[in-house]
All heavy atoms as TSV, in Angstrom:
chain	resi	resn	atom	element	x	y	z
A	1	MET	N	N	0.839	-1.204	0.035
A	1	MET	CA	C	-0.015	-0.012	-0.007
A	1	MET	C	C	0.888	1.213	0.017
A	1	MET	O	O	1.819	1.331	0.762
A	1	MET	CB	C	-0.858	0.011	1.276
A	1	MET	CG	C	-2.207	0.604	1.024
A	1	MET	SD	S	-3.160	0.842	2.450
A	1	MET	CE	C	-4.163	-0.570	2.462
A	2	SER	N	N	0.518	2.210	-0.823
A	2	SER	CA	C	1.400	3.445	-0.845
A	2	SER	C	C	0.940	4.373	0.236
A	2	SER	O	O	-0.259	4.439	0.631
A	2	SER	CB	C	1.282	4.131	-2.237
A	2	SER	OG	O	-0.071	4.582	-2.458
A	3	GLU	N	N	1.929	5.163	0.693
A	3	GLU	CA	C	1.706	6.120	1.780
A	3	GLU	C	C	1.046	7.387	1.189
A	3	GLU	O	O	1.375	7.754	0.110
A	3	GLU	CB	C	3.024	6.478	2.490
A	3	GLU	CG	C	2.988	6.261	3.904
A	3	GLU	CD	C	4.280	6.545	4.509
A	3	GLU	OE1	O	5.115	5.637	4.617
A	3	GLU	OE2	O	4.488	7.707	4.991
A	4	ALA	N	N	0.183	8.025	1.972
A	4	ALA	CA	C	-0.422	9.229	1.543
A	4	ALA	C	C	0.684	10.380	1.420
A	4	ALA	O	O	1.601	10.405	2.222
A	4	ALA	CB	C	-1.482	9.699	2.446
A	5	VAL	N	N	0.535	11.143	0.354
A	5	VAL	CA	C	1.482	12.288	0.233
A	5	VAL	C	C	1.196	13.324	1.279
A	5	VAL	O	O	0.063	13.661	1.589
A	5	VAL	CB	C	1.298	12.926	-1.191
A	5	VAL	CG1	C	2.220	14.166	-1.323
A	5	VAL	CG2	C	1.607	11.874	-2.262
A	6	LYS	N	N	2.275	13.798	1.914
A	6	LYS	CA	C	2.129	14.750	2.971
A	6	LYS	C	C	2.885	16.013	2.634
A	6	LYS	O	O	3.676	16.124	1.775
A	6	LYS	CB	C	2.663	14.219	4.294
A	6	LYS	CG	C	1.894	13.007	4.784
A	6	LYS	CD	C	2.478	12.501	6.095
A	6	LYS	CE	C	1.739	11.264	6.516
A	6	LYS	NZ	N	2.340	10.644	7.715
A	7	GLY	N	N	2.665	17.118	3.405
A	7	GLY	CA	C	3.335	18.368	3.253
A	7	GLY	C	C	2.961	19.108	1.989
A	7	GLY	O	O	1.819	18.853	1.466
A	8	PRO	N	N	3.793	20.028	1.510
A	8	PRO	CA	C	3.416	20.834	0.361
A	8	PRO	C	C	2.930	20.069	-0.877
A	8	PRO	O	O	2.043	20.489	-1.549
A	8	PRO	CB	C	4.667	21.632	0.054
A	8	PRO	CG	C	5.429	21.628	1.310
A	8	PRO	CD	C	5.091	20.313	1.959
A	9	ALA	N	N	3.584	18.906	-1.098
A	9	ALA	CA	C	3.196	18.142	-2.272
A	9	ALA	C	C	1.741	17.646	-2.269
A	9	ALA	O	O	1.197	17.337	-3.278
A	9	ALA	CB	C	4.177	16.923	-2.464
A	10	SER	N	N	1.147	17.598	-1.108
A	10	SER	CA	C	-0.253	17.167	-1.045
A	10	SER	C	C	-1.171	18.179	-1.773
A	10	SER	O	O	-2.262	17.769	-2.083
A	10	SER	CB	C	-0.694	17.007	0.442
A	10	SER	OG	O	-0.703	18.255	1.136
A	11	TYR	N	N	-0.683	19.308	-1.950
A	11	TYR	CA	C	-1.495	20.357	-2.660
A	11	TYR	C	C	-1.467	20.199	-4.184
A	11	TYR	O	O	-2.224	20.747	-4.886
A	11	TYR	CB	C	-1.037	21.740	-2.371
A	11	TYR	CG	C	-1.405	22.264	-0.997
A	11	TYR	CD1	C	-0.560	22.088	0.104
A	11	TYR	CD2	C	-2.577	22.940	-0.784
A	11	TYR	CE1	C	-0.897	22.549	1.334
A	11	TYR	CE2	C	-2.887	23.399	0.485
A	11	TYR	CZ	C	-2.050	23.254	1.550
A	11	TYR	OH	O	-2.386	23.652	2.779
A	12	PHE	N	N	-0.422	19.442	-4.664
A	12	PHE	CA	C	-0.149	19.449	-6.131
A	12	PHE	C	C	-1.287	19.025	-7.013
A	12	PHE	O	O	-1.536	19.637	-8.051
A	12	PHE	CB	C	1.142	18.681	-6.403
A	12	PHE	CG	C	2.381	19.327	-5.911
A	12	PHE	CD1	C	3.612	18.697	-6.101
A	12	PHE	CD2	C	2.364	20.550	-5.328
A	12	PHE	CE1	C	4.778	19.276	-5.629
A	12	PHE	CE2	C	3.515	21.175	-4.815
A	12	PHE	CZ	C	4.737	20.503	-5.020
A	13	PRO	N	N	-2.066	17.938	-6.710
A	13	PRO	CA	C	-3.142	17.585	-7.593
A	13	PRO	C	C	-4.185	18.738	-7.792
A	13	PRO	O	O	-4.640	18.997	-8.831
A	13	PRO	CB	C	-3.742	16.342	-6.920
A	13	PRO	CG	C	-2.585	15.768	-6.197
A	13	PRO	CD	C	-1.792	16.984	-5.692
A	14	SER	N	N	-4.462	19.402	-6.659
A	14	SER	CA	C	-5.491	20.431	-6.732
A	14	SER	C	C	-4.923	21.666	-7.471
A	14	SER	O	O	-5.661	22.379	-8.117
A	14	SER	CB	C	-6.053	20.780	-5.355
A	14	SER	OG	O	-5.022	21.272	-4.534
A	15	ILE	N	N	-3.673	21.916	-7.307
A	15	ILE	CA	C	-2.981	23.047	-7.979
A	15	ILE	C	C	-3.082	22.803	-9.486
A	15	ILE	O	O	-3.442	23.667	-10.265
A	15	ILE	CB	C	-1.547	23.267	-7.566
A	15	ILE	CG1	C	-1.527	23.754	-6.107
A	15	ILE	CG2	C	-0.835	24.244	-8.464
A	15	ILE	CD1	C	-0.180	23.761	-5.447
A	16	GLU	N	N	-2.660	21.615	-9.944
A	16	GLU	CA	C	-2.715	21.277	-11.361
A	16	GLU	C	C	-4.125	21.399	-11.915
A	16	GLU	O	O	-4.364	21.838	-13.029
A	16	GLU	CB	C	-2.100	19.932	-11.591
A	16	GLU	CG	C	-0.582	19.933	-11.340
A	16	GLU	CD	C	0.047	18.568	-11.501
A	16	GLU	OE1	O	-0.626	17.549	-11.390
A	16	GLU	OE2	O	1.281	18.506	-11.800
A	17	LYS	N	N	-5.064	20.852	-11.166
A	17	LYS	CA	C	-6.479	20.865	-11.606
A	17	LYS	C	C	-7.031	22.307	-11.715
A	17	LYS	O	O	-7.628	22.705	-12.704
A	17	LYS	CB	C	-7.369	20.079	-10.672
A	17	LYS	CG	C	-8.767	19.994	-11.050
A	17	LYS	CD	C	-9.595	19.132	-10.177
A	17	LYS	CE	C	-11.050	19.047	-10.566
A	17	LYS	NZ	N	-11.862	18.248	-9.663
A	18	LYS	N	N	-6.836	23.077	-10.719
A	18	LYS	CA	C	-7.350	24.456	-10.628
A	18	LYS	C	C	-6.735	25.405	-11.634
A	18	LYS	O	O	-7.384	26.234	-12.243
A	18	LYS	CB	C	-7.247	25.032	-9.234
A	18	LYS	CG	C	-7.848	26.421	-9.077
A	18	LYS	CD	C	-7.944	26.832	-7.655
A	18	LYS	CE	C	-8.706	28.125	-7.633
A	18	LYS	NZ	N	-9.103	28.507	-6.264
A	19	TYR	N	N	-5.406	25.348	-11.829
A	19	TYR	CA	C	-4.713	26.287	-12.661
A	19	TYR	C	C	-4.329	25.744	-14.032
A	19	TYR	O	O	-3.789	26.561	-14.859
A	19	TYR	CB	C	-3.514	26.872	-11.887
A	19	TYR	CG	C	-3.920	27.449	-10.555
A	19	TYR	CD1	C	-3.600	26.817	-9.370
A	19	TYR	CD2	C	-4.614	28.679	-10.481
A	19	TYR	CE1	C	-4.014	27.313	-8.123
A	19	TYR	CE2	C	-5.011	29.203	-9.268
A	19	TYR	CZ	C	-4.689	28.508	-8.068
A	19	TYR	OH	O	-5.080	29.012	-6.901
A	20	GLY	N	N	-4.530	24.467	-14.256
A	20	GLY	CA	C	-4.351	23.918	-15.607
A	20	GLY	C	C	-2.917	23.793	-16.081
A	20	GLY	O	O	-2.655	23.729	-17.305
A	21	GLN	N	N	-1.917	23.849	-15.169
A	21	GLN	CA	C	-0.509	23.717	-15.598
A	21	GLN	C	C	0.127	22.692	-14.623
A	21	GLN	O	O	-0.229	22.559	-13.449
A	21	GLN	CB	C	0.223	25.058	-15.333
A	21	GLN	CG	C	-0.242	26.138	-16.281
A	21	GLN	CD	C	0.194	25.979	-17.738
A	21	GLN	OE1	O	1.043	25.144	-17.986
A	21	GLN	NE2	N	-0.445	26.611	-18.603
A	22	PRO	N	N	1.114	21.951	-15.145
A	22	PRO	CA	C	1.848	20.984	-14.301
A	22	PRO	C	C	2.689	21.700	-13.217
A	22	PRO	O	O	3.021	22.872	-13.389
A	22	PRO	CB	C	2.723	20.202	-15.244
A	22	PRO	CG	C	2.929	21.080	-16.391
A	22	PRO	CD	C	1.629	21.962	-16.542
A	23	ILE	N	N	2.975	21.034	-12.097
A	23	ILE	CA	C	3.756	21.622	-11.068
A	23	ILE	C	C	5.126	22.112	-11.613
A	23	ILE	O	O	5.643	23.151	-11.160
A	23	ILE	CB	C	3.929	20.680	-9.908
A	23	ILE	CG1	C	2.583	20.379	-9.238
A	23	ILE	CG2	C	5.013	21.130	-8.911
A	23	ILE	CD1	C	1.913	21.660	-8.738
A	24	ALA	N	N	5.668	21.396	-12.557
A	24	ALA	CA	C	6.981	21.837	-13.120
A	24	ALA	C	C	6.944	23.257	-13.697
A	24	ALA	O	O	7.883	23.992	-13.650
A	24	ALA	CB	C	7.413	20.824	-14.270
A	25	HIS	N	N	5.786	23.617	-14.307
A	25	HIS	CA	C	5.567	24.997	-14.815
A	25	HIS	C	C	5.705	25.992	-13.692
A	25	HIS	O	O	6.406	26.998	-13.829
A	25	HIS	CB	C	4.191	25.109	-15.427
A	25	HIS	CG	C	3.762	26.439	-15.814
A	25	HIS	ND1	N	4.222	27.050	-16.921
A	25	HIS	CD2	C	2.937	27.320	-15.132
A	25	HIS	CE1	C	3.658	28.305	-16.988
A	25	HIS	NE2	N	2.892	28.458	-15.915
A	26	TRP	N	N	5.050	25.744	-12.602
A	26	TRP	CA	C	5.034	26.673	-11.441
A	26	TRP	C	C	6.435	26.736	-10.793
A	26	TRP	O	O	6.911	27.760	-10.349
A	26	TRP	CB	C	3.963	26.340	-10.403
A	26	TRP	CG	C	2.635	26.332	-11.075
A	26	TRP	CD1	C	1.809	25.229	-11.211
A	26	TRP	CD2	C	1.942	27.412	-11.703
A	26	TRP	NE1	N	0.651	25.673	-11.898
A	26	TRP	CE2	C	0.750	26.924	-12.178
A	26	TRP	CE3	C	2.276	28.755	-11.859
A	26	TRP	CZ2	C	-0.182	27.760	-12.889
A	26	TRP	CZ3	C	1.353	29.587	-12.547
A	26	TRP	CH2	C	0.161	29.094	-13.018
A	27	GLN	N	N	7.122	25.534	-10.741
A	27	GLN	CA	C	8.401	25.478	-10.165
A	27	GLN	C	C	9.443	26.320	-11.001
A	27	GLN	O	O	10.292	26.940	-10.484
A	27	GLN	CB	C	8.957	24.081	-10.051
A	27	GLN	CG	C	8.224	23.291	-8.951
A	27	GLN	CD	C	8.859	21.945	-8.729
A	27	GLN	OE1	O	8.734	21.071	-9.626
A	27	GLN	NE2	N	9.501	21.772	-7.607
A	28	GLN	N	N	9.232	26.314	-12.257
A	28	GLN	CA	C	10.171	27.047	-13.157
A	28	GLN	C	C	9.957	28.575	-12.935
A	28	GLN	O	O	10.943	29.258	-12.903
A	28	GLN	CB	C	9.936	26.731	-14.643
A	28	GLN	CG	C	10.945	27.388	-15.546
A	28	GLN	CD	C	12.380	26.882	-15.200
A	28	GLN	OE1	O	12.619	25.731	-15.149
A	28	GLN	NE2	N	13.278	27.830	-14.953
A	29	ILE	N	N	8.750	28.959	-12.687
A	29	ILE	CA	C	8.521	30.404	-12.378
A	29	ILE	C	C	9.213	30.760	-11.057
A	29	ILE	O	O	9.829	31.844	-10.952
A	29	ILE	CB	C	7.000	30.701	-12.318
A	29	ILE	CG1	C	6.368	30.558	-13.721
A	29	ILE	CG2	C	6.762	32.076	-11.697
A	29	ILE	CD1	C	4.900	30.585	-13.737
A	30	VAL	N	N	9.095	29.915	-10.067
A	30	VAL	CA	C	9.811	30.174	-8.806
A	30	VAL	C	C	11.304	30.254	-9.016
A	30	VAL	O	O	11.954	31.116	-8.606
A	30	VAL	CB	C	9.501	28.980	-7.795
A	30	VAL	CG1	C	10.351	29.069	-6.559
A	30	VAL	CG2	C	8.043	29.074	-7.389
A	31	ARG	N	N	11.812	29.244	-9.817
A	31	ARG	CA	C	13.317	29.226	-9.999
A	31	ARG	C	C	13.743	30.470	-10.810
A	31	ARG	O	O	14.855	31.007	-10.577
A	31	ARG	CB	C	13.635	27.904	-10.680
A	31	ARG	CG	C	13.552	26.752	-9.774
A	31	ARG	CD	C	13.921	25.462	-10.514
A	31	ARG	NE	N	13.939	24.393	-9.494
A	31	ARG	CZ	C	13.161	23.312	-9.531
A	31	ARG	NH1	N	12.368	23.166	-10.578
A	31	ARG	NH2	N	13.251	22.440	-8.584
A	32	ASP	N	N	12.913	30.906	-11.756
A	32	ASP	CA	C	13.239	32.137	-12.494
A	32	ASP	C	C	13.273	33.367	-11.555
A	32	ASP	O	O	13.899	34.392	-11.903
A	32	ASP	CB	C	12.214	32.344	-13.625
A	32	ASP	CG	C	12.340	31.327	-14.759
A	32	ASP	OD1	O	13.338	30.651	-14.806
A	32	ASP	OD2	O	11.421	31.242	-15.550
A	33	GLY	N	N	12.624	33.317	-10.407
A	33	GLY	CA	C	12.608	34.404	-9.460
A	33	GLY	C	C	13.767	34.434	-8.510
A	33	GLY	O	O	13.882	35.347	-7.718
A	34	TYR	N	N	14.594	33.396	-8.498
A	34	TYR	CA	C	15.744	33.378	-7.604
A	34	TYR	C	C	16.642	34.550	-7.909
A	34	TYR	O	O	16.730	34.938	-9.073
A	34	TYR	CB	C	16.551	32.101	-7.789
A	34	TYR	CG	C	15.932	30.764	-7.286
A	34	TYR	CD1	C	16.480	29.561	-7.547
A	34	TYR	CD2	C	14.749	30.802	-6.510
A	34	TYR	CE1	C	15.911	28.400	-7.090
A	34	TYR	CE2	C	14.219	29.623	-6.093
A	34	TYR	CZ	C	14.760	28.387	-6.362
A	34	TYR	OH	O	14.222	27.271	-5.893
A	35	PRO	N	N	17.251	35.143	-6.949
A	35	PRO	CA	C	17.419	34.782	-5.515
A	35	PRO	C	C	16.396	35.405	-4.571
A	35	PRO	O	O	16.752	35.661	-3.451
A	35	PRO	CB	C	18.809	35.200	-5.223
A	35	PRO	CG	C	18.980	36.551	-5.952
A	35	PRO	CD	C	18.141	36.266	-7.288
A	36	ALA	N	N	15.204	35.713	-5.066
A	36	ALA	CA	C	14.208	36.321	-4.202
A	36	ALA	C	C	13.923	35.442	-2.996
A	36	ALA	O	O	14.119	34.206	-2.976
A	36	ALA	CB	C	12.892	36.536	-4.986
A	37	LYS	N	N	13.469	36.058	-1.911
A	37	LYS	CA	C	13.095	35.338	-0.713
A	37	LYS	C	C	11.733	34.622	-0.848
A	37	LYS	O	O	10.959	34.955	-1.761
A	37	LYS	CB	C	13.051	36.327	0.480
A	37	LYS	CG	C	14.418	36.876	0.779
A	37	LYS	CD	C	14.387	37.861	1.944
A	37	LYS	CE	C	15.789	38.406	2.169
A	37	LYS	NZ	N	15.824	39.267	3.335
A	38	HIS	N	N	11.532	33.728	0.131
A	38	HIS	CA	C	10.320	32.869	0.095
A	38	HIS	C	C	9.030	33.691	-0.196
A	38	HIS	O	O	8.340	33.397	-1.090
A	38	HIS	CB	C	10.152	32.119	1.428
A	38	HIS	CG	C	9.030	31.257	1.484
A	38	HIS	ND1	N	9.141	29.872	1.436
A	38	HIS	CD2	C	7.660	31.492	1.635
A	38	HIS	CE1	C	7.930	29.288	1.528
A	38	HIS	NE2	N	7.043	30.312	1.644
A	39	MET	N	N	8.729	34.695	0.647
A	39	MET	CA	C	7.467	35.433	0.484
A	39	MET	C	C	7.470	36.287	-0.769
A	39	MET	O	O	6.386	36.549	-1.306
A	39	MET	CB	C	7.229	36.275	1.710
A	39	MET	CG	C	6.850	35.453	2.957
A	39	MET	SD	S	5.554	34.202	2.736
A	39	MET	CE	C	4.215	35.246	2.410
A	40	GLU	N	N	8.616	36.686	-1.241
A	40	GLU	CA	C	8.663	37.414	-2.553
A	40	GLU	C	C	8.264	36.456	-3.689
A	40	GLU	O	O	7.577	36.867	-4.591
A	40	GLU	CB	C	10.050	37.977	-2.809
A	40	GLU	CG	C	10.461	39.072	-1.793
A	40	GLU	CD	C	11.940	39.442	-1.810
A	40	GLU	OE1	O	12.804	38.630	-2.242
A	40	GLU	OE2	O	12.215	40.572	-1.450
A	41	LEU	N	N	8.714	35.233	-3.618
A	41	LEU	CA	C	8.392	34.252	-4.643
A	41	LEU	C	C	6.866	33.900	-4.532
A	41	LEU	O	O	6.240	33.766	-5.574
A	41	LEU	CB	C	9.230	33.002	-4.442
A	41	LEU	CG	C	10.735	33.168	-4.663
A	41	LEU	CD1	C	11.522	32.008	-4.157
A	41	LEU	CD2	C	11.015	33.471	-6.146
A	42	VAL	N	N	6.353	33.830	-3.328
A	42	VAL	CA	C	4.919	33.610	-3.132
A	42	VAL	C	C	4.098	34.757	-3.773
A	42	VAL	O	O	3.186	34.497	-4.534
A	42	VAL	CB	C	4.549	33.426	-1.610
A	42	VAL	CG1	C	3.038	33.475	-1.433
A	42	VAL	CG2	C	5.136	32.130	-1.054
A	43	ALA	N	N	4.619	35.961	-3.583
A	43	ALA	CA	C	3.916	37.135	-4.137
A	43	ALA	C	C	3.932	37.086	-5.649
A	43	ALA	O	O	2.901	37.499	-6.325
A	43	ALA	CB	C	4.508	38.429	-3.619
A	44	ILE	N	N	5.038	36.603	-6.254
A	44	ILE	CA	C	5.078	36.510	-7.716
A	44	ILE	C	C	3.969	35.586	-8.177
A	44	ILE	O	O	3.247	35.889	-9.136
A	44	ILE	CB	C	6.470	36.024	-8.172
A	44	ILE	CG1	C	7.511	37.115	-7.958
A	44	ILE	CG2	C	6.444	35.598	-9.680
A	44	ILE	CD1	C	8.933	36.684	-8.172
A	45	LEU	N	N	3.841	34.420	-7.587
A	45	LEU	CA	C	2.891	33.431	-7.982
A	45	LEU	C	C	1.422	33.975	-7.830
A	45	LEU	O	O	0.539	33.726	-8.613
A	45	LEU	CB	C	3.025	32.111	-7.309
A	45	LEU	CG	C	4.291	31.310	-7.662
A	45	LEU	CD1	C	4.343	30.066	-6.808
A	45	LEU	CD2	C	4.268	30.939	-9.140
A	46	LYS	N	N	1.203	34.661	-6.690
A	46	LYS	CA	C	-0.143	35.224	-6.445
A	46	LYS	C	C	-0.412	36.397	-7.308
A	46	LYS	O	O	-1.534	36.406	-7.929
A	46	LYS	CB	C	-0.176	35.716	-4.924
A	46	LYS	CG	C	-0.159	34.564	-3.947
A	46	LYS	CD	C	-0.067	35.052	-2.481
A	46	LYS	CE	C	-1.177	35.940	-2.116
A	46	LYS	NZ	N	-1.021	36.428	-0.712
A	47	ASP	N	N	0.419	37.387	-7.404
A	47	ASP	CA	C	0.123	38.659	-8.040
A	47	ASP	C	C	0.210	38.581	-9.553
A	47	ASP	O	O	-0.591	39.209	-10.275
A	47	ASP	CB	C	1.097	39.791	-7.566
A	47	ASP	CG	C	0.985	40.012	-6.061
A	47	ASP	OD1	O	-0.043	39.611	-5.485
A	47	ASP	OD2	O	1.890	40.557	-5.487
A	48	GLN	N	N	1.168	37.786	-10.063
A	48	GLN	CA	C	1.402	37.726	-11.513
A	48	GLN	C	C	0.707	36.544	-12.194
A	48	GLN	O	O	0.507	36.562	-13.385
A	48	GLN	CB	C	2.835	37.694	-11.811
A	48	GLN	CG	C	3.613	38.968	-11.386
A	48	GLN	CD	C	5.113	38.930	-11.670
A	48	GLN	OE1	O	5.622	38.123	-12.443
A	48	GLN	NE2	N	5.833	39.783	-10.966
A	49	HIS	N	N	0.377	35.545	-11.381
A	49	HIS	CA	C	-0.187	34.332	-12.009
A	49	HIS	C	C	-1.475	33.853	-11.377
A	49	HIS	O	O	-2.072	32.797	-11.832
A	49	HIS	CB	C	0.868	33.169	-11.898
A	49	HIS	CG	C	2.091	33.579	-12.589
A	49	HIS	ND1	N	2.276	33.510	-14.021
A	49	HIS	CD2	C	3.269	34.057	-12.161
A	49	HIS	CE1	C	3.442	33.885	-14.318
A	49	HIS	NE2	N	4.121	34.277	-13.264
A	50	GLY	N	N	-1.996	34.551	-10.363
A	50	GLY	CA	C	-3.291	34.314	-9.808
A	50	GLY	C	C	-3.455	33.068	-8.880
A	50	GLY	O	O	-4.565	32.676	-8.587
A	51	LEU	N	N	-2.326	32.525	-8.386
A	51	LEU	CA	C	-2.488	31.411	-7.459
A	51	LEU	C	C	-2.913	31.932	-6.105
A	51	LEU	O	O	-2.647	33.082	-5.737
A	51	LEU	CB	C	-1.109	30.720	-7.275
A	51	LEU	CG	C	-0.816	29.553	-8.279
A	51	LEU	CD1	C	-0.584	30.072	-9.682
A	51	LEU	CD2	C	0.389	28.729	-7.782
A	52	GLY	N	N	-3.636	31.072	-5.383
A	52	GLY	CA	C	-4.004	31.488	-4.013
A	52	GLY	C	C	-2.793	31.369	-3.115
A	52	GLY	O	O	-1.803	30.743	-3.429
A	53	HIS	N	N	-2.960	31.960	-1.953
A	53	HIS	CA	C	-1.742	31.988	-0.994
A	53	HIS	C	C	-1.269	30.610	-0.601
A	53	HIS	O	O	-0.077	30.318	-0.683
A	53	HIS	CB	C	-2.107	32.781	0.233
A	53	HIS	CG	C	-0.953	32.854	1.177
A	53	HIS	ND1	N	0.107	33.773	1.035
A	53	HIS	CD2	C	-0.665	32.102	2.281
A	53	HIS	CE1	C	0.969	33.566	1.996
A	53	HIS	NE2	N	0.578	32.581	2.759
A	54	GLY	N	N	-2.167	29.722	-0.221
A	54	GLY	CA	C	-1.742	28.383	0.213
A	54	GLY	C	C	-1.105	27.605	-0.921
A	54	GLY	O	O	-0.088	26.868	-0.705
A	55	HIS	N	N	-1.618	27.678	-2.139
A	55	HIS	CA	C	-1.052	27.004	-3.248
A	55	HIS	C	C	0.297	27.546	-3.633
A	55	HIS	O	O	1.253	26.770	-3.829
A	55	HIS	CB	C	-2.001	27.067	-4.511
A	55	HIS	CG	C	-3.185	26.238	-4.299
A	55	HIS	ND1	N	-4.303	26.342	-5.113
A	55	HIS	CD2	C	-3.527	25.161	-3.488
A	55	HIS	CE1	C	-5.232	25.468	-4.800
A	55	HIS	NE2	N	-4.761	24.719	-3.803
A	56	ALA	N	N	0.376	28.863	-3.679
A	56	ALA	CA	C	1.693	29.522	-3.965
A	56	ALA	C	C	2.776	29.155	-2.913
A	56	ALA	O	O	3.901	28.827	-3.225
A	56	ALA	CB	C	1.487	31.039	-4.037
A	57	ASN	N	N	2.354	29.241	-1.655
A	57	ASN	CA	C	3.260	28.848	-0.587
A	57	ASN	C	C	3.754	27.427	-0.679
A	57	ASN	O	O	4.969	27.135	-0.500
A	57	ASN	CB	C	2.602	29.108	0.784
A	57	ASN	CG	C	3.570	29.044	1.922
A	57	ASN	OD1	O	4.537	29.818	1.946
A	57	ASN	ND2	N	3.300	28.201	2.893
A	58	ALA	N	N	2.830	26.482	-1.024
A	58	ALA	CA	C	3.244	25.088	-1.180
A	58	ALA	C	C	4.311	24.911	-2.299
A	58	ALA	O	O	5.231	24.191	-2.086
A	58	ALA	CB	C	1.995	24.217	-1.410
A	59	VAL	N	N	3.973	25.497	-3.410
A	59	VAL	CA	C	4.965	25.382	-4.581
A	59	VAL	C	C	6.303	25.964	-4.171
A	59	VAL	O	O	7.374	25.344	-4.420
A	59	VAL	CB	C	4.399	26.088	-5.826
A	59	VAL	CG1	C	5.457	26.064	-6.904
A	59	VAL	CG2	C	3.127	25.383	-6.292
A	60	VAL	N	N	6.332	27.178	-3.575
A	60	VAL	CA	C	7.606	27.802	-3.167
A	60	VAL	C	C	8.358	26.921	-2.178
A	60	VAL	O	O	9.528	26.637	-2.301
A	60	VAL	CB	C	7.392	29.209	-2.682
A	60	VAL	CG1	C	8.645	29.756	-2.112
A	60	VAL	CG2	C	6.882	30.125	-3.843
A	61	ALA	N	N	7.623	26.519	-1.096
A	61	ALA	CA	C	8.284	25.742	-0.032
A	61	ALA	C	C	8.897	24.430	-0.632
A	61	ALA	O	O	10.043	24.077	-0.314
A	61	ALA	CB	C	7.292	25.420	1.050
A	62	TYR	N	N	8.168	23.720	-1.450
A	62	TYR	CA	C	8.567	22.474	-2.034
A	62	TYR	C	C	9.835	22.729	-2.909
A	62	TYR	O	O	10.770	21.985	-2.915
A	62	TYR	CB	C	7.391	21.767	-2.788
A	62	TYR	CG	C	7.792	20.424	-3.287
A	62	TYR	CD1	C	7.694	19.302	-2.500
A	62	TYR	CD2	C	8.327	20.299	-4.587
A	62	TYR	CE1	C	7.981	18.043	-2.999
A	62	TYR	CE2	C	8.569	19.045	-5.096
A	62	TYR	CZ	C	8.395	17.943	-4.250
A	62	TYR	OH	O	8.753	16.692	-4.722
A	63	THR	N	N	9.744	23.721	-3.780
A	63	THR	CA	C	10.833	24.044	-4.726
A	63	THR	C	C	12.091	24.466	-4.005
A	63	THR	O	O	13.157	23.954	-4.334
A	63	THR	CB	C	10.419	25.095	-5.730
A	63	THR	OG1	O	9.150	24.701	-6.328
A	63	THR	CG2	C	11.514	25.293	-6.782
A	64	LEU	N	N	11.984	25.320	-2.972
A	64	LEU	CA	C	13.172	25.729	-2.227
A	64	LEU	C	C	13.747	24.484	-1.553
A	64	LEU	O	O	14.984	24.392	-1.541
A	64	LEU	CB	C	12.811	26.762	-1.206
A	64	LEU	CG	C	12.430	28.160	-1.762
A	64	LEU	CD1	C	11.947	29.082	-0.650
A	64	LEU	CD2	C	13.555	28.805	-2.538
A	65	ALA	N	N	12.976	23.641	-0.970
A	65	ALA	CA	C	13.497	22.452	-0.264
A	65	ALA	C	C	14.127	21.496	-1.315
A	65	ALA	O	O	15.243	20.971	-1.041
A	65	ALA	CB	C	12.396	21.742	0.470
A	66	GLN	N	N	13.510	21.337	-2.436
A	66	GLN	CA	C	14.078	20.478	-3.475
A	66	GLN	C	C	15.427	20.978	-3.980
A	66	GLN	O	O	16.297	20.206	-4.284
A	66	GLN	CB	C	13.012	20.398	-4.631
A	66	GLN	CG	C	13.339	19.340	-5.642
A	66	GLN	CD	C	12.270	19.219	-6.679
A	66	GLN	OE1	O	11.856	20.274	-7.200
A	66	GLN	NE2	N	11.765	18.043	-6.950
A	67	ASP	N	N	15.571	22.326	-4.034
A	67	ASP	CA	C	16.799	22.877	-4.540
A	67	ASP	C	C	17.838	23.174	-3.458
A	67	ASP	O	O	18.878	23.744	-3.692
A	67	ASP	CB	C	16.494	24.255	-5.256
A	67	ASP	CG	C	15.663	24.020	-6.536
A	67	ASP	OD1	O	15.524	22.879	-6.946
A	67	ASP	OD2	O	15.266	25.006	-7.170
A	68	GLY	N	N	17.552	22.715	-2.236
A	68	GLY	CA	C	18.454	22.841	-1.082
A	68	GLY	C	C	18.618	24.237	-0.619
A	68	GLY	O	O	19.645	24.600	-0.039
A	69	LEU	N	N	17.586	25.083	-0.834
A	69	LEU	CA	C	17.666	26.498	-0.397
A	69	LEU	C	C	16.899	26.786	0.846
A	69	LEU	O	O	16.795	27.904	1.218
A	69	LEU	CB	C	17.223	27.383	-1.574
A	69	LEU	CG	C	18.001	27.229	-2.829
A	69	LEU	CD1	C	17.333	28.026	-4.029
A	69	LEU	CD2	C	19.411	27.738	-2.648
A	70	LYS	N	N	16.247	25.739	1.370
A	70	LYS	CA	C	15.475	25.967	2.617
A	70	LYS	C	C	15.904	24.996	3.657
A	70	LYS	O	O	16.274	23.905	3.430
A	70	LYS	CB	C	13.991	25.732	2.306
A	70	LYS	CG	C	13.097	26.002	3.457
A	70	LYS	CD	C	11.650	25.957	3.067
A	70	LYS	CE	C	10.852	26.279	4.329
A	70	LYS	NZ	N	9.424	26.187	3.993
């Protein structure tokens, strides 16, 4: 039996469904915003791309952790 996805990645199916783009798309936007800080990257996703705060925060947190920046 597979374990349930936890943490920021648990938001990914709903993010992809709601905004119509794969997570890799949103992660690239975050990476293009480096070296901005966490909340600056969240603001980019919210203000320029229309993501909700929780969704933007999940993508940023996951991407920063994946890239070893958090």
